[in-house]
C-alpha positions as CSV (number, residue, x, y, z in Angstrom):
1,X,3.1,0.3,-22.1
2,X,2.3,-3.3,-21.4
3,X,4.5,-6.2,-20.3
4,X,3.7,-7.9,-23.7
5,X,5.4,-4.9,-25.4
6,X,8.8,-5.7,-23.9
7,X,10.1,-9.0,-25.2
8,X,12.9,-9.2,-22.6
9,X,10.3,-9.4,-19.8
10,X,8.7,-12.5,-21.4
11,X,12.1,-14.3,-21.2
12,X,12.6,-13.5,-17.5
13,X,12.0,-16.1,-14.8
14,X,9.4,-15.4,-12.1
15,X,12.0,-14.4,-9.5
16,X,13.6,-12.0,-12.0
17,X,10.3,-10.5,-12.7
18,X,9.6,-10.0,-9.0
19,X,13.0,-8.3,-8.5
20,X,12.1,-6.0,-11.5
21,X,8.8,-5.1,-10.0
22,X,10.5,-4.3,-6.6
23,X,13.0,-2.1,-8.4
24,X,10.2,-0.3,-10.3
25,X,8.2,0.2,-7.1
26,X,11.3,1.6,-5.3
27,X,11.9,4.0,-8.1
28,X,8.3,5.2,-7.9
29,X,8.5,5.6,-4.1
30,X,11.6,7.7,-4.3
31,X,9.5,10.7,-5.5
32,X,6.1,10.2,-3.9
33,X,5.1,13.8,-4.9
34,X,4.6,12.3,-8.4
35,X,2.0,9.7,-7.1
36,X,-1.5,11.2,-7.3
37,X,-3.8,10.7,-4.3
38,X,-7.5,10.8,-5.1
39,X,-9.8,13.3,-3.3
40,X,-11.8,10.5,-1.8
41,X,-8.6,9.0,-0.2
42,X,-7.6,12.4,1.2
43,X,-11.1,12.8,2.7
44,X,-10.9,9.4,4.3
45,X,-7.5,10.2,5.8
46,X,-8.8,13.5,7.2
47,X,-11.8,11.7,8.7
48,X,-9.6,9.1,10.4
49,X,-7.2,11.7,11.7
50,X,-10.0,13.7,13.2
51,X,-11.5,10.6,14.8
52,X,-8.1,9.8,16.3
53,X,-7.5,13.4,17.5
54,X,-10.9,13.3,19.2
55,X,-10.2,10.1,21.1
56,X,-6.5,9.1,20.8
57,X,-6.9,6.5,23.6
58,X,-9.4,4.4,21.6
59,X,-6.8,2.7,19.5
60,X,-6.4,-1.1,19.6
61,X,-3.1,-2.7,20.4
62,X,-1.8,-5.2,17.9
63,X,-2.7,-8.0,20.2
64,X,-6.2,-6.7,20.6
65,X,-6.6,-6.5,16.9
66,X,-5.4,-10.1,16.4
67,X,-7.9,-11.3,19.0
68,X,-10.8,-9.5,17.2
69,X,-9.7,-11.0,13.8
70,X,-9.5,-14.5,15.3
71,X,-13.0,-14.1,16.8
72,X,-14.5,-13.4,13.3
73,X,-13.2,-16.7,11.9
């Protein structure tokens, strides 16, 4: 189904469309077991979890992350 298939959506204002999208997203999030996760994503999550478990103290604080981001600009 496409947005163009639903004539009522075409008539909605942008703020109304945003609220609709939020409601749709919330309804999807209510049952996350229905949302497929690709094998590559699962492998990446496992890799990151193992890296954290091997060295849990190596994480950056939010402030440290901000500083690194600012340095790249």
